CHARMM internal coordinates of N, CA and C (Angstrom, degrees):
IC EDIT
DIST 1 N 1 CA 1.4491
DIST 1 CA 1 C 1.5275
ANGL 1 N 1 CA 1 C 110.84
DIST 1 C 2 N 1.3247
ANGL 1 CA 1 C 2 N 116.30
DIHE 1 N 1 CA 1 C 2 N -35.76
DIST 2 N 2 CA 1.4616
ANGL 1 C 2 N 2 CA 120.01
DIHE 1 CA 1 C 2 N 2 CA 178.79
DIST 2 CA 2 C 1.5266
ANGL 2 N 2 CA 2 C 111.34
DIHE 1 C 2 N 2 CA 2 C -58.58
DIST 2 C 3 N 1.3165
ANGL 2 CA 2 C 3 N 115.63
DIHE 2 N 2 CA 2 C 3 N -41.26
DIST 3 N 3 CA 1.4654
ANGL 2 C 3 N 3 CA 121.06
DIHE 2 CA 2 C 3 N 3 CA -178.52
DIST 3 CA 3 C 1.5299
ANGL 3 N 3 CA 3 C 110.82
DIHE 2 C 3 N 3 CA 3 C -63.37
DIST 3 C 4 N 1.3135
ANGL 3 CA 3 C 4 N 116.84
DIHE 3 N 3 CA 3 C 4 N -38.92
DIST 4 N 4 CA 1.4650
ANGL 3 C 4 N 4 CA 121.63
DIHE 3 CA 3 C 4 N 4 CA 178.75
DIST 4 CA 4 C 1.5195
ANGL 4 N 4 CA 4 C 109.56
DIHE 3 C 4 N 4 CA 4 C -62.88
DIST 4 C 5 N 1.3259
ANGL 4 CA 4 C 5 N 117.25
DIHE 4 N 4 CA 4 C 5 N -43.47
DIST 5 N 5 CA 1.4624
ANGL 4 C 5 N 5 CA 121.81
DIHE 4 CA 4 C 5 N 5 CA 179.21
DIST 5 CA 5 C 1.5185
ANGL 5 N 5 CA 5 C 111.02
DIHE 4 C 5 N 5 CA 5 C -63.62
DIST 5 C 6 N 1.3260
ANGL 5 CA 5 C 6 N 116.57
DIHE 5 N 5 CA 5 C 6 N -43.35
DIST 6 N 6 CA 1.4641
ANGL 5 C 6 N 6 CA 120.53
DIHE 5 CA 5 C 6 N 6 CA 178.58
DIST 6 CA 6 C 1.5205
ANGL 6 N 6 CA 6 C 110.98
DIHE 5 C 6 N 6 CA 6 C -62.22
DIST 6 C 7 N 1.3246
ANGL 6 CA 6 C 7 N 116.13
DIHE 6 N 6 CA 6 C 7 N -44.04
DIST 7 N 7 CA 1.4669
ANGL 6 C 7 N 7 CA 119.78
DIHE 6 CA 6 C 7 N 7 CA 179.55
DIST 7 CA 7 C 1.5176
ANGL 7 N 7 CA 7 C 111.13
DIHE 6 C 7 N 7 CA 7 C -63.99
DIST 7 C 8 N 1.3276
ANGL 7 CA 7 C 8 N 116.91
DIHE 7 N 7 CA 7 C 8 N -40.16
DIST 8 N 8 CA 1.4607
ANGL 7 C 8 N 8 CA 120.99
DIHE 7 CA 7 C 8 N 8 CA 179.59
DIST 8 CA 8 C 1.5243
ANGL 8 N 8 CA 8 C 110.47
DIHE 7 C 8 N 8 CA 8 C -64.22
DIST 8 C 9 N 1.3377
ANGL 8 CA 8 C 9 N 117.18
DIHE 8 N 8 CA 8 C 9 N -42.50
DIST 9 N 9 CA 1.4613
ANGL 8 C 9 N 9 CA 120.48
DIHE 8 CA 8 C 9 N 9 CA 179.19
DIST 9 CA 9 C 1.5347
ANGL 9 N 9 CA 9 C 109.98
DIHE 8 C 9 N 9 CA 9 C -64.76
DIST 9 C 10 N 1.3126
ANGL 9 CA 9 C 10 N 116.32
DIHE 9 N 9 CA 9 C 10 N -45.05
DIST 10 N 10 CA 1.4628
ANGL 9 C 10 N 10 CA 120.65
DIHE 9 CA 9 C 10 N 10 CA 179.77
DIST 10 CA 10 C 1.5259
ANGL 10 N 10 CA 10 C 110.51
DIHE 9 C 10 N 10 CA 10 C -60.40
DIST 10 C 11 N 1.3254
ANGL 10 CA 10 C 11 N 116.62
DIHE 10 N 10 CA 10 C 11 N -45.53
DIST 11 N 11 CA 1.4616
ANGL 10 C 11 N 11 CA 120.92
DIHE 10 CA 10 C 11 N 11 CA -179.97
DIST 11 CA 11 C 1.5283
ANGL 11 N 11 CA 11 C 111.74
DIHE 10 C 11 N 11 CA 11 C -64.03
DIST 11 C 12 N 1.3252
ANGL 11 CA 11 C 12 N 117.04
DIHE 11 N 11 CA 11 C 12 N -37.75
DIST 12 N 12 CA 1.4612
ANGL 11 C 12 N 12 CA 121.49
DIHE 11 CA 11 C 12 N 12 CA 178.42
DIST 12 CA 12 C 1.5267
ANGL 12 N 12 CA 12 C 110.71
DIHE 11 C 12 N 12 CA 12 C -65.45
DIST 12 C 13 N 1.3153
ANGL 12 CA 12 C 13 N 116.40
DIHE 12 N 12 CA 12 C 13 N -40.52
DIST 13 N 13 CA 1.4627
ANGL 12 C 13 N 13 CA 121.02
DIHE 12 CA 12 C 13 N 13 CA 177.56
DIST 13 CA 13 C 1.5234
ANGL 13 N 13 CA 13 C 109.94
DIHE 12 C 13 N 13 CA 13 C -63.88
DIST 13 C 14 N 1.3212
ANGL 13 CA 13 C 14 N 116.32
DIHE 13 N 13 CA 13 C 14 N -46.13
DIST 14 N 14 CA 1.4633
ANGL 13 C 14 N 14 CA 119.90
DIHE 13 CA 13 C 14 N 14 CA 179.65
DIST 14 CA 14 C 1.5203
ANGL 14 N 14 CA 14 C 111.80
DIHE 13 C 14 N 14 CA 14 C -60.89
DIST 14 C 15 N 1.3118
ANGL 14 CA 14 C 15 N 116.91
DIHE 14 N 14 CA 14 C 15 N -39.86
DIST 15 N 15 CA 1.4638
ANGL 14 C 15 N 15 CA 120.84
DIHE 14 CA 14 C 15 N 15 CA 178.65
DIST 15 CA 15 C 1.5212
ANGL 15 N 15 CA 15 C 111.14
DIHE 14 C 15 N 15 CA 15 C -65.77
DIST 15 C 16 N 1.3164
ANGL 15 CA 15 C 16 N 117.22
DIHE 15 N 15 CA 15 C 16 N -43.73
DIST 16 N 16 CA 1.4679
ANGL 15 C 16 N 16 CA 121.08
DIHE 15 CA 15 C 16 N 16 CA 178.69
DIST 16 CA 16 C 1.5250
ANGL 16 N 16 CA 16 C 110.28
DIHE 15 C 16 N 16 CA 16 C -61.49
DIST 16 C 17 N 1.3204
ANGL 16 CA 16 C 17 N 117.15
DIHE 16 N 16 CA 16 C 17 N -40.73
DIST 17 N 17 CA 1.4654
ANGL 16 C 17 N 17 CA 120.48
DIHE 16 CA 16 C 17 N 17 CA 178.26
DIST 17 CA 17 C 1.5286
ANGL 17 N 17 CA 17 C 110.97
DIHE 16 C 17 N 17 CA 17 C -65.71
DIST 17 C 18 N 1.3068
ANGL 17 CA 17 C 18 N 116.32
DIHE 17 N 17 CA 17 C 18 N -42.90
DIST 18 N 18 CA 1.4599
ANGL 17 C 18 N 18 CA 120.36
DIHE 17 CA 17 C 18 N 18 CA 179.52
DIST 18 CA 18 C 1.5247
ANGL 18 N 18 CA 18 C 110.46
DIHE 17 C 18 N 18 CA 18 C -62.42
DIST 18 C 19 N 1.3282
ANGL 18 CA 18 C 19 N 116.35
DIHE 18 N 18 CA 18 C 19 N -47.27
DIST 19 N 19 CA 1.4608
ANGL 18 C 19 N 19 CA 120.76
DIHE 18 CA 18 C 19 N 19 CA -178.32
DIST 19 CA 19 C 1.5212
ANGL 19 N 19 CA 19 C 113.04
DIHE 18 C 19 N 19 CA 19 C -66.88
DIST 19 C 20 N 1.3290
ANGL 19 CA 19 C 20 N 116.71
DIHE 19 N 19 CA 19 C 20 N -24.01
DIST 20 N 20 CA 1.4613
ANGL 19 C 20 N 20 CA 120.36
DIHE 19 CA 19 C 20 N 20 CA -179.69
DIST 20 CA 20 C 1.5319
ANGL 20 N 20 CA 20 C 111.79
DIHE 19 C 20 N 20 CA 20 C -97.75
DIST 20 C 21 N 1.3196
ANGL 20 CA 20 C 21 N 116.83
DIHE 20 N 20 CA 20 C 21 N 9.14
DIST 21 N 21 CA 1.4613
ANGL 20 C 21 N 21 CA 119.79
DIHE 20 CA 20 C 21 N 21 CA -179.10
DIST 21 CA 21 C 1.5153
ANGL 21 N 21 CA 21 C 112.76
DIHE 20 C 21 N 21 CA 21 C 64.68
DIST 21 C 22 N 1.3431
ANGL 21 CA 21 C 22 N 115.87
DIHE 21 N 21 CA 21 C 22 N 35.37
DIST 22 N 22 CA 1.4721
ANGL 21 C 22 N 22 CA 123.29
DIHE 21 CA 21 C 22 N 22 CA -178.33
DIST 22 CA 22 C 1.5229
ANGL 22 N 22 CA 22 C 113.91
DIHE 21 C 22 N 22 CA 22 C 65.94
DIST 22 C 23 N 1.3244
ANGL 22 CA 22 C 23 N 117.06
DIHE 22 N 22 CA 22 C 23 N 17.78
DIST 23 N 23 CA 1.4628
ANGL 22 C 23 N 23 CA 121.25
DIHE 22 CA 22 C 23 N 23 CA 175.60
DIST 23 CA 23 C 1.5257
ANGL 23 N 23 CA 23 C 107.63
DIHE 22 C 23 N 23 CA 23 C -81.04
DIST 23 C 24 N 1.3350
ANGL 23 CA 23 C 24 N 116.62
DIHE 23 N 23 CA 23 C 24 N 109.26
DIST 24 N 24 CA 1.4649
ANGL 23 C 24 N 24 CA 121.39
DIHE 23 CA 23 C 24 N 24 CA -174.15
DIST 24 CA 24 C 1.5221
ANGL 24 N 24 CA 24 C 112.80
DIHE 23 C 24 N 24 CA 24 C -63.89
DIST 24 C 25 N 1.3253
ANGL 24 CA 24 C 25 N 117.64
DIHE 24 N 24 CA 24 C 25 N -39.61
DIST 25 N 25 CA 1.4606
ANGL 24 C 25 N 25 CA 120.20
DIHE 24 CA 24 C 25 N 25 CA 179.37
DIST 25 CA 25 C 1.5233
ANGL 25 N 25 CA 25 C 110.98
DIHE 24 C 25 N 25 CA 25 C -63.79
DIST 25 C 26 N 1.3195
ANGL 25 CA 25 C 26 N 116.43
DIHE 25 N 25 CA 25 C 26 N -43.56
DIST 26 N 26 CA 1.4605
ANGL 25 C 26 N 26 CA 121.05
DIHE 25 CA 25 C 26 N 26 CA 179.05
DIST 26 CA 26 C 1.5303
ANGL 26 N 26 CA 26 C 110.94
DIHE 25 C 26 N 26 CA 26 C -67.72
DIST 26 C 27 N 1.3172
ANGL 26 CA 26 C 27 N 117.01
DIHE 26 N 26 CA 26 C 27 N -40.75
DIST 27 N 27 CA 1.4667
ANGL 26 C 27 N 27 CA 120.02
DIHE 26 CA 26 C 27 N 27 CA 178.41
DIST 27 CA 27 C 1.5273
ANGL 27 N 27 CA 27 C 110.09
DIHE 26 C 27 N 27 CA 27 C -62.17
DIST 27 C 28 N 1.3163
ANGL 27 CA 27 C 28 N 117.51
DIHE 27 N 27 CA 27 C 28 N -43.47
DIST 28 N 28 CA 1.4667
ANGL 27 C 28 N 28 CA 121.28
DIHE 27 CA 27 C 28 N 28 CA 178.60
DIST 28 CA 28 C 1.5225
ANGL 28 N 28 CA 28 C 110.23
DIHE 27 C 28 N 28 CA 28 C -62.10
DIST 28 C 29 N 1.3186
ANGL 28 CA 28 C 29 N 117.51
DIHE 28 N 28 CA 28 C 29 N -41.29
DIST 29 N 29 CA 1.4632
ANGL 28 C 29 N 29 CA 121.11
DIHE 28 CA 28 C 29 N 29 CA 178.49
DIST 29 CA 29 C 1.5315
ANGL 29 N 29 CA 29 C 109.90
DIHE 28 C 29 N 29 CA 29 C -61.50
DIST 29 C 30 N 1.3176
ANGL 29 CA 29 C 30 N 116.35
DIHE 29 N 29 CA 29 C 30 N -45.12
DIST 30 N 30 CA 1.4680
ANGL 29 C 30 N 30 CA 120.69
DIHE 29 CA 29 C 30 N 30 CA 179.17
DIST 30 CA 30 C 1.5209
ANGL 30 N 30 CA 30 C 111.76
DIHE 29 C 30 N 30 CA 30 C -62.04
DIST 30 C 31 N 1.3250
ANGL 30 CA 30 C 31 N 116.23
DIHE 30 N 30 CA 30 C 31 N -34.29
DIST 31 N 31 CA 1.4662
ANGL 30 C 31 N 31 CA 121.23
DIHE 30 CA 30 C 31 N 31 CA -179.88
DIST 31 CA 31 C 1.5284
ANGL 31 N 31 CA 31 C 112.62
DIHE 30 C 31 N 31 CA 31 C -82.13
DIST 31 C 32 N 1.3330
ANGL 31 CA 31 C 32 N 116.10
DIHE 31 N 31 CA 31 C 32 N -13.53
DIST 32 N 32 CA 1.4618
ANGL 31 C 32 N 32 CA 119.96
DIHE 31 CA 31 C 32 N 32 CA -179.33
DIST 32 CA 32 C 1.5122
ANGL 32 N 32 CA 32 C 113.35
DIHE 31 C 32 N 32 CA 32 C 76.18
DIST 32 C 33 N 1.3450
ANGL 32 CA 32 C 33 N 115.84
DIHE 32 N 32 CA 32 C 33 N 28.57
DIST 33 N 33 CA 1.4605
ANGL 32 C 33 N 33 CA 120.76
DIHE 32 CA 32 C 33 N 33 CA 178.23
DIST 33 CA 33 C 1.5208
ANGL 33 N 33 CA 33 C 109.41
DIHE 32 C 33 N 33 CA 33 C -127.75
DIST 33 C 34 N 1.3310
ANGL 33 CA 33 C 34 N 116.30
DIHE 33 N 33 CA 33 C 34 N 163.63
DIST 34 N 34 CA 1.4590
ANGL 33 C 34 N 34 CA 121.27
DIHE 33 CA 33 C 34 N 34 CA 177.20
DIST 34 CA 34 C 1.5287
ANGL 34 N 34 CA 34 C 108.97
DIHE 33 C 34 N 34 CA 34 C -74.31
DIST 34 C 35 N 1.3044
ANGL 34 CA 34 C 35 N 115.85
DIHE 34 N 34 CA 34 C 35 N 150.21
DIST 35 N 35 CA 1.4693
ANGL 34 C 35 N 35 CA 121.12
DIHE 34 CA 34 C 35 N 35 CA -178.03
DIST 35 CA 35 C 1.5224
ANGL 35 N 35 CA 35 C 112.56
DIHE 34 C 35 N 35 CA 35 C -56.76
DIST 35 C 36 N 1.3319
ANGL 35 CA 35 C 36 N 117.09
DIHE 35 N 35 CA 35 C 36 N -39.13
DIST 36 N 36 CA 1.4704
ANGL 35 C 36 N 36 CA 119.14
DIHE 35 CA 35 C 36 N 36 CA 179.87
DIST 36 CA 36 C 1.5309
ANGL 36 N 36 CA 36 C 110.97
DIHE 35 C 36 N 36 CA 36 C -65.10
DIST 36 C 37 N 1.3290
ANGL 36 CA 36 C 37 N 116.57
DIHE 36 N 36 CA 36 C 37 N -33.54
DIST 37 N 37 CA 1.4645
ANGL 36 C 37 N 37 CA 120.03
DIHE 36 CA 36 C 37 N 37 CA 176.62
DIST 37 CA 37 C 1.5251
ANGL 37 N 37 CA 37 C 110.27
DIHE 36 C 37 N 37 CA 37 C -66.57
DIST 37 C 38 N 1.3344
ANGL 37 CA 37 C 38 N 116.45
DIHE 37 N 37 CA 37 C 38 N -36.82
DIST 38 N 38 CA 1.4662
ANGL 37 C 38 N 38 CA 119.95
DIHE 37 CA 37 C 38 N 38 CA 176.69
DIST 38 CA 38 C 1.5216
ANGL 38 N 38 CA 38 C 110.10
DIHE 37 C 38 N 38 CA 38 C -61.94
DIST 38 C 39 N 1.3276
ANGL 38 CA 38 C 39 N 116.98
DIHE 38 N 38 CA 38 C 39 N -44.24
DIST 39 N 39 CA 1.4680
ANGL 38 C 39 N 39 CA 119.74
DIHE 38 CA 38 C 39 N 39 CA 178.97
DIST 39 CA 39 C 1.5289
ANGL 39 N 39 CA 39 C 111.36
DIHE 38 C 39 N 39 CA 39 C -61.00
DIST 39 C 40 N 1.3305
ANGL 39 CA 39 C 40 N 117.59
DIHE 39 N 39 CA 39 C 40 N -38.23
DIST 40 N 40 CA 1.4668
ANGL 39 C 40 N 40 CA 120.47
DIHE 39 CA 39 C 40 N 40 CA 177.45
DIST 40 CA 40 C 1.5236
ANGL 40 N 40 CA 40 C 110.61
DIHE 39 C 40 N 40 CA 40 C -63.02
DIST 40 C 41 N 1.3307
ANGL 40 CA 40 C 41 N 116.12
DIHE 40 N 40 CA 40 C 41 N -41.76
DIST 41 N 41 CA 1.4559
ANGL 40 C 41 N 41 CA 120.29
DIHE 40 CA 40 C 41 N 41 CA 179.79
DIST 41 CA 41 C 1.5346
ANGL 41 N 41 CA 41 C 111.19
DIHE 40 C 41 N 41 CA 41 C -68.74
DIST 41 C 42 N 1.3142
ANGL 41 CA 41 C 42 N 117.13
DIHE 41 N 41 CA 41 C 42 N -36.13
DIST 42 N 42 CA 1.4691
ANGL 41 C 42 N 42 CA 120.34
DIHE 41 CA 41 C 42 N 42 CA 176.52
DIST 42 CA 42 C 1.5257
ANGL 42 N 42 CA 42 C 109.98
DIHE 41 C 42 N 42 CA 42 C -60.81
DIST 42 C 43 N 1.3358
ANGL 42 CA 42 C 43 N 116.40
DIHE 42 N 42 CA 42 C 43 N -43.51
DIST 43 N 43 CA 1.4688
ANGL 42 C 43 N 43 CA 120.38
DIHE 42 CA 42 C 43 N 43 CA 177.52
DIST 43 CA 43 C 1.5336
ANGL 43 N 43 CA 43 C 110.44
DIHE 42 C 43 N 43 CA 43 C -65.61
DIST 43 C 44 N 1.3257
ANGL 43 CA 43 C 44 N 116.63
DIHE 43 N 43 CA 43 C 44 N -42.89
DIST 44 N 44 CA 1.4658
ANGL 43 C 44 N 44 CA 122.00
DIHE 43 CA 43 C 44 N 44 CA -178.92
DIST 44 CA 44 C 1.5242
ANGL 44 N 44 CA 44 C 111.36
DIHE 43 C 44 N 44 CA 44 C -56.08
DIST 44 C 45 N 1.3252
ANGL 44 CA 44 C 45 N 116.61
DIHE 44 N 44 CA 44 C 45 N -41.37
DIST 45 N 45 CA 1.4669
ANGL 44 C 45 N 45 CA 121.09
DIHE 44 CA 44 C 45 N 45 CA -177.58
DIST 45 CA 45 C 1.5237
ANGL 45 N 45 CA 45 C 112.84
DIHE 44 C 45 N 45 CA 45 C -95.23
DIST 45 C 46 N 1.3267
ANGL 45 CA 45 C 46 N 116.96
DIHE 45 N 45 CA 45 C 46 N 6.00
DIST 46 N 46 CA 1.4620
ANGL 45 C 46 N 46 CA 119.89
DIHE 45 CA 45 C 46 N 46 CA 177.46
DIST 46 CA 46 C 1.5188
ANGL 46 N 46 CA 46 C 113.26
DIHE 45 C 46 N 46 CA 46 C 67.70
DIST 46 C 47 N 1.3135
ANGL 46 CA 46 C 47 N 116.34
DIHE 46 N 46 CA 46 C 47 N 28.41
DIST 47 N 47 CA 1.4623
ANGL 46 C 47 N 47 CA 120.81
DIHE 46 CA 46 C 47 N 47 CA 179.33
DIST 47 CA 47 C 1.5239
ANGL 47 N 47 CA 47 C 108.55
DIHE 46 C 47 N 47 CA 47 C -92.53
DIST 47 C 48 N 1.3057
ANGL 47 CA 47 C 48 N 115.69
DIHE 47 N 47 CA 47 C 48 N 118.91
DIST 48 N 48 CA 1.4637
ANGL 47 C 48 N 48 CA 120.34
DIHE 47 CA 47 C 48 N 48 CA -178.61
DIST 48 CA 48 C 1.5175
ANGL 48 N 48 CA 48 C 109.03
DIHE 47 C 48 N 48 CA 48 C -95.36
DIST 48 C 49 N 1.3105
ANGL 48 CA 48 C 49 N 115.91
DIHE 48 N 48 CA 48 C 49 N 145.06
DIST 49 N 49 CA 1.4603
ANGL 48 C 49 N 49 CA 122.56
DIHE 48 CA 48 C 49 N 49 CA -173.72
DIST 49 CA 49 C 1.5253
ANGL 49 N 49 CA 49 C 112.24
DIHE 48 C 49 N 49 CA 49 C -51.20
DIST 49 C 50 N 1.3029
ANGL 49 CA 49 C 50 N 118.19
DIHE 49 N 49 CA 49 C 50 N -44.51
DIST 50 N 50 CA 1.4577
ANGL 49 C 50 N 50 CA 120.91
DIHE 49 CA 49 C 50 N 50 CA -177.19
DIST 50 CA 50 C 1.5200
ANGL 50 N 50 CA 50 C 114.42
DIHE 49 C 50 N 50 CA 50 C -79.44
DIST 50 C 51 N 1.3319
ANGL 50 CA 50 C 51 N 117.92
DIHE 50 N 50 CA 50 C 51 N -10.72
DIST 51 N 51 CA 1.4622
ANGL 50 C 51 N 51 CA 119.40
DIHE 50 CA 50 C 51 N 51 CA -174.07
DIST 51 CA 51 C 1.5218
ANGL 51 N 51 CA 51 C 114.07
DIHE 50 C 51 N 51 CA 51 C -99.72
DIST 51 C 52 N 1.3100
ANGL 51 CA 51 C 52 N 117.21
DIHE 51 N 51 CA 51 C 52 N 2.06
DIST 52 N 52 CA 1.4661
ANGL 51 C 52 N 52 CA 120.66
DIHE 51 CA 51 C 52 N 52 CA -177.51
DIST 52 CA 52 C 1.5133
ANGL 52 N 52 CA 52 C 109.60
DIHE 51 C 52 N 52 CA 52 C -91.14
DIST 52 C 53 N 1.3412
ANGL 52 CA 52 C 53 N 116.18
DIHE 52 N 52 CA 52 C 53 N 139.51
DIST 53 N 53 CA 1.4557
ANGL 52 C 53 N 53 CA 119.42
DIHE 52 CA 52 C 53 N 53 CA 174.76
DIST 53 CA 53 C 1.4323
ANGL 53 N 53 CA 53 C 110.79
DIHE 52 C 53 N 53 CA 53 C 115.98
END
COOR INIT
IC SEED 1 N 1 CA 1 C
IC BUILD
């Protein structure tokens, strides 16, 4: 079940980034989290700034 939650969070982050045109501040706003928290989650899931989208 943990893996499903992680995948769902990762997918939600990717969608927010896609919908915001990779704008991290806008993606964080859409997710309802602070931008620094988004960066922590990007590192957690191994998502690199240039590789999203």
